[in-house]
C-alpha positions as CSV (number, residue, x, y, z in Angstrom):
1,M,20.6,-7.9,-0.2
2,L,20.6,-11.5,-1.0
3,G,21.5,-12.5,2.8
4,L,18.0,-10.8,3.9
5,G,15.6,-13.3,2.9
6,I,12.2,-13.4,1.6
7,I,10.6,-11.8,4.7
8,G,13.7,-9.0,4.6
9,W,13.0,-8.5,1.2
10,I,9.0,-7.7,2.0
11,V,9.7,-5.6,5.1
12,L,12.9,-3.8,3.0
13,G,10.8,-3.5,-0.4
14,G,7.9,-2.2,1.6
15,L,9.7,1.0,3.7
16,A,11.7,1.3,0.3
17,G,7.9,1.5,-1.8
18,W,6.0,3.4,0.9
19,I,9.1,6.4,0.8
20,G,9.0,6.1,-2.6
21,S,5.5,6.9,-2.8
22,K,5.5,9.6,-0.2
23,I,8.7,11.2,-2.3
24,M,6.9,10.9,-5.8
25,G,3.2,11.8,-4.7
26,T,1.4,8.3,-5.4
27,D,1.3,7.4,-1.8
28,A,-3.0,8.2,-1.6
29,Q,-3.0,5.8,-4.8
30,Q,-1.1,2.6,-3.6
31,G,-1.4,0.4,-0.8
32,I,0.7,-2.0,1.5
33,L,0.5,-4.4,-1.2
34,L,1.4,-2.2,-4.0
35,N,4.1,-0.2,-1.9
36,I,6.0,-4.0,-1.3
37,V,5.7,-4.6,-5.0
38,V,7.0,-0.9,-6.0
39,G,10.1,-1.5,-3.7
40,V,10.7,-5.1,-4.5
41,A,10.8,-4.7,-8.3
42,G,12.7,-1.4,-7.5
43,G,15.1,-3.0,-5.2
44,L,15.9,-5.5,-8.7
45,I,15.7,-2.3,-11.2
46,G,17.8,-0.3,-8.7
47,G,20.3,-3.2,-8.5
48,L,21.0,-3.9,-12.0
49,L,21.5,-0.2,-12.1
50,V,24.6,0.1,-9.7
51,G,25.7,-3.5,-10.8
52,L,26.2,-1.7,-14.0
53,F,28.8,0.2,-12.6
54,G,30.5,-2.9,-10.9
55,V,29.0,-1.7,-7.6
56,D,27.9,-5.6,-5.4
57,V,24.8,-4.7,-3.6
58,A,24.9,-7.2,-1.3
59,G,28.4,-6.9,0.3
60,R,27.7,-2.9,1.0
61,G,25.3,-3.5,3.8
62,L,21.8,-3.1,4.6
63,I,21.5,0.5,4.3
64,F,23.2,0.5,1.0
65,S,20.7,-2.1,-0.1
66,F,17.4,-0.1,0.8
67,L,18.7,3.1,-0.4
68,T,19.3,0.7,-4.2
69,C,15.6,-0.5,-3.6
70,L,14.7,3.2,-3.0
71,F,16.1,4.3,-5.8
72,G,15.3,2.0,-8.0
73,A,11.6,2.8,-7.2
74,L,11.8,6.6,-7.6
75,I,12.8,5.1,-10.7
76,L,9.9,3.0,-11.3
77,L,7.4,5.6,-10.1
78,F,8.6,8.4,-12.3
79,V,8.3,6.0,-14.9
80,V,4.9,4.7,-14.1
81,K,3.7,8.4,-13.8
82,T,4.8,9.6,-16.8
83,V,3.3,6.8,-18.6
84,M,-0.1,7.3,-16.8
85,A,0.4,11.2,-17.6
86,R,0.4,10.9,-21.2
87,R,-2.5,8.5,-21.0
88,T,-4.8,10.7,-19.6
89,H,-3.6,14.0,-21.5
90,R,-4.7,11.8,-25.1
């Protein structure tokens, strides 16, 4: 993903964050900026997790980078959704 540049990170992160929010049902609460933040943060989370298994995300291509961002975004959205649900139930 390093070869994409900052604009590529934003576009890829925005798409991953948006699709992740659609899957997790949080899209109505998020705008485009939060989708980008979730996607880019998801890319970092996914990259770290996939890297634990010795996989080089940057060398795997654009689709693998996108799926890594999406995977991380889903994890991030799940954790945030779980924490927020616990806060409202207290």
